[in-house]
C-alpha positions in Angstrom: 0.0 0.1 0.0 1.1 3.3 -1.0 1.1 6.2 1.6 2.1 9.2 -1.0 0.0 10.8 -3.2 -1.1 9.5 -6.6 -1.5 11.3 -9.7 -5.1 12.0 -9.4 -4.5 13.9 -5.9 -5.7 11.1 -3.5 -4.1 9.0 -0.3 -6.1 5.9 -0.7 -9.3 7.1 -1.2 -9.0 10.4 0.4 -8.0 14.0 -0.8 -8.8 15.1 -4.4 -9.9 18.7 -5.7 -13.4 19.5 -5.2 -13.3 23.2 -5.8 -15.4 25.9 -7.3 -14.9 26.4 -11.3 -13.6 30.1 -10.8 -10.6 28.6 -8.6 -9.7 25.5 -10.9 -7.2 27.9 -13.1 -5.2 28.7 -9.8 -5.3 25.4 -7.9 -4.4 23.8 -12.2 -1.6 26.2 -12.6 0.0 25.4 -9.0 -0.7 21.4 -9.7 1.8 21.6 -13.2 4.3 23.7 -11.7 4.9 22.8 -8.0 7.0 19.8 -8.6 8.6 21.1 -11.2 9.5 24.5 -9.3 11.0 22.4 -6.3 13.2 20.3 -8.3 14.5 23.5 -10.0 18.2 23.6 -8.4 18.3 27.5 -8.1 14.7 26.9 -6.1 16.9 24.5 -3.9 19.6 26.3 -3.2 17.8 29.4 -2.2 15.0 26.8 -0.3 18.1 25.3 1.8 20.1 28.4 2.2 17.0 30.4 3.7 16.0 27.1 6.2 19.8 27.3 7.3 20.7 30.9 7.5 17.2 32.6 8.2 15.2 29.3 10.0 17.7 28.0 11.7 17.6 24.7 10.8 18.8 22.0 11.5 16.8 21.6 14.8 18.1 19.9 17.4 17.1 16.5 18.4 17.4 16.9 21.9 17.7 14.0 24.4 15.3 14.4 27.3 16.7 12.7 30.1 14.6 13.7 33.2 11.2 13.1 31.1 13.1 9.8 29.9 13.9 8.9 33.4 10.4 9.2 34.5 8.5 7.4 32.0 11.0 4.6 32.0 12.3 5.0 27.7 14.3 7.0 25.5 12.5 10.0 24.6 14.0 12.4 21.9 12.5 15.7 21.4 12.5 17.3 17.3 12.9 20.9 18.3 10.5 22.8 15.8 10.1 25.3 18.8 13.6 26.9 17.9 12.7 27.5 14.9 12.5 31.1 13.7 9.2 32.7 14.4 8.5 29.7 17.2 7.0 26.8 15.2 7.4 24.4 12.4 4.8 26.3 10.0 7.8 28.4 9.0 9.0 25.6 6.8 6.1 25.5 4.5 6.1 29.2 4.3 9.2 29.8 3.2 8.9 27.3 0.2 5.6 28.5 -0.8 6.6 31.9 -1.0 9.3 30.9 -3.4 6.8 29.2 -5.5 4.5 32.2 -5.4 7.3 34.5 -6.5 8.3 31.8 -9.3 4.6 32.2 -10.4 4.9 35.7 -10.5 2.3 36.2 -8.0 2.6 40.0 -6.2 0.3 38.8 -3.0 -0.2 36.3 -0.6 -3.4 35.7 1.6 -3.4 33.0 4.4 -5.6 31.3 7.3 -4.3 31.3 10.8 -5.9 29.3 13.7 -3.5 29.8 16.7 -1.6 32.4 14.7 1.6 30.6 14.1 0.9 30.2 10.4 -0.2 33.6 10.2 3.5 35.1 12.0 5.0 32.8 9.6 3.1 33.8 6.7 3.7 37.3 7.5 7.2 37.0 8.0 8.2 35.6 4.4 5.9 38.5 3.0 8.1 40.6 4.7 10.9 39.3 3.7 10.0 39.0 0.1 8.0 42.1 0.0 5.3 40.9 -0.9 1.5 42.2 0.2 0.2 40.3 2.6 -3.5 39.7 3.7 -4.0 37.2 6.8 -7.9 35.9 7.7 -8.3 34.6 11.5 -11.9 34.0 13.5 -12.3 36.9 16.0 -12.2 33.7 18.5 -8.7 33.0 17.9 -7.8 36.6 17.6 -8.8 36.9 21.2 -7.0 34.4 22.6 -3.8 34.6 20.8 -3.0 38.5 20.8 0.5 37.8 21.1 0.5 36.2 17.4 -1.9 38.9 16.1 0.3 41.9 17.5 3.4 39.9 15.7 1.6 39.6 12.4 0.7 43.3 12.1 4.2 44.4 13.1 5.4 42.7 10.0 3.2 44.6 7.9 0.0 41.9 7.8 -3.5 42.8 7.2 -5.2 40.8 9.9 -9.0 40.2 8.8 -11.6 39.1 11.7 -13.9 36.0 10.6 -17.0 36.6 12.1 -18.9 33.8 11.2 -19.9 30.7 12.4 -17.8 29.3 15.2 -15.3 32.6 14.3 -12.2 29.9 14.8 -9.8 28.2 12.0 -12.5 26.5 9.5 -14.0 30.1 9.3 -11.0 31.9 8.4 -10.1 29.2 5.5 -13.8 29.9 4.2 -12.7 34.0 4.1 -9.4 33.0 2.6 -11.1 31.1 0.0 -13.7 33.5 -1.0 -10.8 36.0 -1.1 -8.5 33.8 -3.9 -12.0 33.6 -6.0 -12.1 37.2 -6.0 -8.2 38.1 -6.8 -7.4 34.9 -8.9 -4.6 36.2 -10.8 -2.1 38.0 -8.8 -2.7 36.1 -5.7 -1.2 33.2 -4.0 -2.7 31.7 -1.1 -0.6 30.4 1.1 -2.7 27.2 3.1 -0.8 26.1 6.3 -1.3 22.6 6.9 -2.2 19.2 5.0 -5.5 20.1 4.0 -7.0 22.0 0.7 -7.3 20.6 -2.4 -4.9 19.0 -4.5 -2.0 19.8 -4.7 -1.6 21.3 -1.3 -1.3 18.4 0.9 1.4 17.0 -0.8 3.2 19.9 -1.4 2.7 20.9 2.2 3.9 17.6 3.5 7.2 17.9 1.2 8.3 21.4 2.4 7.7 19.9 6.3 9.6 16.6 5.4 12.3 18.4 6.3 11.7 17.7 10.1 12.0 13.9 9.1 15.1 14.2 7.0 16.9 15.4 9.7 15.4 13.1 12.6 17.0 10.2 10.2 20.5 11.7 10.4 20.3 12.8 13.8 19.1 9.7 15.0 21.8 7.8 13.1 24.5 10.0 15.5 23.0 9.6 18.3 21.9 5.8 18.3 23.2 4.1 15.5 20.0 3.9 13.6 18.0 6.1 11.2 15.0 4.5 12.5 13.2 5.4 16.1 10.4 2.7 17.3 8.0 5.5 17.7 7.2 8.7 16.2 4.5 10.8 18.1 3.2 14.4 16.5 -0.4 16.3 17.5 -2.7 16.8 14.5 -5.0 19.3 13.8 -4.7 19.6 9.9 -1.7 17.7 10.5 1.4 19.7 8.9 3.8 19.2 11.5 2.9 15.4 11.6 3.1 15.1 8.0 6.6 16.5 8.1 7.9 14.2 11.1 6.1 11.4 9.5 7.0 11.8 5.8 10.4 9.8 5.7 9.1 7.0 8.0 5.7 6.3 6.1 7.0 3.3 4.3 9.1 1.9 7.0 6.6 -0.4 8.6 9.0 -1.0 11.8 8.2 2.9 13.0 4.9 3.3 14.5 3.3 6.3 14.3 1.2 8.0 16.5 -1.2 11.2 15.8 -2.3 12.8 18.9 -5.9 14.6 18.6 -7.7 16.9 20.9 -10.6 15.6 23.0 -11.2 18.6 23.8 -13.7 18.1 27.0 -13.7 14.6 26.0 -14.6 12.7 23.2 -18.4 12.2 23.9 -18.8 15.8 25.3 -19.8 17.5 22.5 -17.0 19.9 22.9 -13.9 18.0 21.0 -11.6 18.0 17.9 -11.2 14.2 17.6 -11.9 13.8 14.5 -10.8 10.3 13.8 -13.2 8.8 16.0 -15.9 11.4 15.9 -15.4 12.0 12.0 -17.3 10.5 8.7 -16.4 10.8 4.9 -16.9 14.4 3.9 -15.5 17.4 1.9 -14.2 20.3 3.7 -12.2 22.9 1.8 -11.2 21.0 -1.3 -10.5 17.5 -0.2 -12.5 14.5 0.6 -11.5 13.1 4.0 -12.9 12.6 7.5 -15.1 15.4 8.9 -17.0 15.8 12.2 -20.5 16.3 10.7 -24.0 16.3 11.4 -26.2 13.4 10.5 -27.6 15.7 7.7 -23.8 16.5 6.5 -23.6 20.0 8.3 -20.0 20.6 9.6 -19.9 20.4 13.3 -18.0 22.8 15.2 -14.6 21.2 17.3 -13.3 22.8 20.5 -10.0 22.4 21.7 -8.5 24.7 24.4 -5.7 24.8 21.9 -6.3 27.2 18.4 -3.8 25.1 16.0 -6.1 21.8 16.8 -9.6 23.3 16.6 -10.4 22.0 13.2 -13.5 20.0 12.3 -11.2 17.8 9.8 -7.6 16.1 9.2 -5.7 16.1 5.9 -6.2 13.3 3.6 -2.8 12.0 4.6 -4.2 11.6 7.7 -7.3 10.3 7.4 -5.5 7.7 4.7 -3.1 6.2 7.9 -5.9 6.0 10.1 -8.2 4.1 8.0 -5.4 2.0 6.3 -4.0 1.5 10.6 -0.7 3.0 9.7 -0.7 5.5 12.4 -2.3 5.0 15.8 -4.5 8.2 16.8 -5.2 8.8 20.0 -7.2 11.3 21.6 -6.1 13.6 24.2 -8.0 16.4 26.7 -7.7 19.5 27.7 -6.6 19.0 31.0 -4.3 15.9 30.2 -2.8 18.5 27.6 -2.4 21.2 29.9 -0.8 19.0 32.5 1.6 17.4 30.2 2.6 20.4 29.2 3.7 22.1 32.9 5.4 18.6 33.2 7.4 19.6 30.3 8.5 23.1 31.9 9.0 21.8 34.8 11.0 18.5 34.1 13.1 19.9 30.6 12.9 23.7 31.1 10.9 23.7 27.9 7.7 25.6 28.0 5.7 24.0 24.6 3.1 25.4 22.6 -0.5 23.7 23.9 -1.1 21.8 20.4 2.6 20.3 21.5 1.7 19.6 24.8 -1.0 16.9 23.6 1.7 14.7 22.4 3.3 15.1 25.1 0.3 13.6 27.1 0.7 10.2 25.2 3.3 9.4 27.6 0.8 8.9 30.5 -1.5 7.1 28.4 0.8 4.5 26.7 3.6 2.2 28.3 6.6 2.2 26.3 9.3 -0.4 26.4 12.6 0.7 28.3 14.9 0.0 25.4 12.3 2.0 22.7 13.6 5.2 21.0 10.8 7.4 21.0 11.0 10.9 18.9 8.5 13.4 19.8 7.6 16.4 17.3 7.9 19.4 19.5 5.9 21.4 16.9 6.4 24.9 18.9 7.0 27.1 21.8 4.4 28.1 24.4 4.8 31.9 24.3 1.6 32.4 22.3 0.1 30.4 25.3 1.3 31.7 28.1 -2.1 33.3 29.0 -3.9 30.2 28.7 -1.3 28.6 30.6 -1.6 31.3 33.5 -5.6 31.3 33.8 -5.8 27.7 33.8 -3.2 26.9 36.4 -4.0 29.9 38.1 -0.3 31.0 38.4 
């Protein structure tokens, strides 16, 4: 079985491009050109240089000694929190801004939930001198104020999404409307492995630098390229796609995708798509999607803005259905406790998204000899207010 995208843009039965006719030329232009552009030597040279000199790659693979002692296994943290802008998101925005330039685009739009993708997009637009508009749900603007300030400082226009749950799904709807209205000069930088083909594949390829580095770093530290487990949180799922990418065909490497159970899987306040989702179409691709009996998208909930999405990317839907990855749902409370534990055991404040992945160690027993790599996708600066209120610090 292949876990990579096929020529029609599908992962197994998930994926495709279900788009309004008005967007067809944009998406087709991207589909026809993205692989050619990415393979050009001058593109690769500029991309690799920026990853190294601007983003600060390779990010360290850090052996978490005290965390490992507590859970009696070998835990390595892939420190994406140390990337410029504070998360893995910039790997993809650097790649996509270079693609947009090659396609002659003069304006960039993006959607954002936690604000990390918005910040990463605003950052690369400032770097390249390109106009930037970021759509963000009104609820997320309130709970992620530091990131909103960053985007504005970087010269981006932040537009609130005022419909629906006023979170990530609605911000994405607004961005798609903008793209329909500005098809010629605008490139839409999607921040996760979601959306119509070729976005899930393009984003996964840009993020695959994560697993590429893990292989080299593990070889040095453990004399093997392959860990026993790779763990990552999944909202749309770009950090997980990046961490899993070079291990998809390595059957002896177990993959664990961690979703947000919110207040509990069956509480009605959750974002555990793999458990609650049914096949459906959202934002241009067929995937697993939380929806009512008559097919209306139900509102997701998570304390973490970046996991608050009613679907998962089609690659992850395929990994779930084929049982290639194990999906685990973590509640707000479990994630918050795991985040605080990392602070106090390792002196690292994780993003609440990443804290969901960390909570797996309380849920699942690993062998003493297991080598476990956890993708620490972002740092917790943006979440300090949530941590402070939650723990009454």
